[in-house]
C-alpha positions, 0 to 999 in steps of 0.5 A, spaced: 364 500 685 367 502 678 363 503 672 368 498 668 362 495 662 357 500 658 352 497 654 347 500 650 341 497 648 336 500 643 328 497 643 325 499 638 320 495 634 323 493 628 322 487 623 326 485 618 321 489 612 323 496 615 319 501 620 312 500 619 311 493 619 315 494 627 310 500 629 304 498 634 299 495 632 295 502 635 298 505 631 295 508 625 296 514 621 296 521 623 301 520 628 309 522 629 314 517 634 317 521 640 323 518 642 325 517 649 331 517 652 331 512 659 338 511 662 338 505 667 343 503 671 344 494 673 349 489 677 351 484 672 350 477 677 356 475 673 360 478 674 359 484 680 360 490 675 356 495 675 353 495 666 349 502 664 344 501 660 340 505 654 333 505 653 330 508 645 323 507 647 318 510 641 312 513 643 307 515 638 303 521 639 297 523 635 296 530 631 290 532 629 287 535 623 286 542 622 279 544 624 275 549 620 275 556 623 272 556 630 273 563 633 279 565 632 281 571 631 280 573 624 287 572 617 289 579 614 288 575 607 295 578 603 294 582 597 295 577 592 290 573 595 284 578 595 286 581 589 285 573 586 278 572 589 276 579 586 279 577 579 276 571 580 269 573 582 267 577 577 269 573 572 264 567 574 259 574 576 260 572 583 259 577 588 266 578 591 263 580 598 260 573 598 266 569 595 271 572 602 265 571 607 265 564 606 272 563 605 272 566 612 267 562 615 271 556 611 279 557 612 279 563 616 284 564 609 288 559 611 290 555 603 293 549 609 287 547 612 285 540 612 277 538 615 276 532 619 272 531 613 278 532 608 275 538 605 281 542 602 284 549 602 281 557 602 275 555 600 274 546 603 275 543 597 272 537 597 276 532 593 270 530 589 267 537 587 275 539 586 276 534 581 268 536 578 272 542 577 277 541 575 282 544 581 288 539 581 292 542 587 287 544 592 293 548 596 293 552 590 290 558 592 288 562 585 285 553 583 282 553 589 279 559 589 277 558 582 274 552 583 270 554 588 267 560 586 265 557 579 262 552 585 258 557 587 257 559 580 253 553 579 250 553 585 247 560 584 243 557 578 240 551 580 237 553 585 236 561 584 237 563 591 244 566 594 240 562 602 240 555 598 246 556 595 250 557 601 247 551 604 248 547 599 255 549 599 254 546 606 250 540 605 249 538 599 245 539 592 242 533 595 240 535 600 237 542 598 234 539 594 231 534 599 229 538 603 227 545 598 231 549 603 236 549 608 236 543 611 235 543 618 242 540 620 245 545 626 252 545 622 248 547 616 244 553 619 249 556 623 253 556 616 249 561 613 247 564 618 255 566 620 256 566 611 250 571 610 252 576 617 258 577 614 256 579 607 251 583 610 257 586 614 261 587 607 255 590 604 255 595 609 261 597 610 262 598 602 256 603 603 259 607 607 265 607 603 261 609 597 258 615 601 261 622 599 265 625 603 261 631 606 264 638 605 267 641 609 262 648 614 266 655 612 264 659 618 260 665 616 264 672 616 261 676 622 257 682 620 261 689 622 256 696 622 258 701 618 261 707 619 257 714 618 262 720 617 259 726 622 260 733 622 260 736 629 258 744 629 264 746 632 267 743 624 271 737 626 269 730 622 267 724 627 266 718 626 260 714 629 257 706 627 250 706 625 
């Protein structure tokens, strides 16, 4: 039997108002549509001819947000970002090693990182913190680093202790003030330990780099015995070592 009639049925849920009105109710923000094309052959009961039908069905697929650094290999920051960290840290009298360590733990130097809680950019600034410290674009490396460093400086001046400042950067100022110490939250305790470890490693590397190079040892020249001239009985001159 020949295929003499073809029809195309597009099964896409569309409402008159546009795409969004026809999306399934459980389709939430953070999903994309994957289109699947399925050819179907059916016999038309009236004509007895085969009808070729093509069904196009949209399928919702969730998109996961970028997660905070979780054991993935460390990124190597560009020279431009490295210079920004150094210059901004020194400008606000904050240890560059501390800023570098916070960035490593927070975003692993991913300028477009977004945590499940909504923290954004290199130093993972929450929108409220970004606004508080004048950051308009959290995904701009320069603005993000400056806002994060200013926040770290504020926490250092508030708690007079780098360990508590690091804890407050993770858990918030109120939590540290309430407990008078590092809050007993597993995430915060782990965070303080990770940042502290990286700061220690950075200081050790800097100390090794600062050590003066040892002068190369010069081998001592060998000692040679002195020659002595002796005149023999036969009048001949002989040379001998003493």
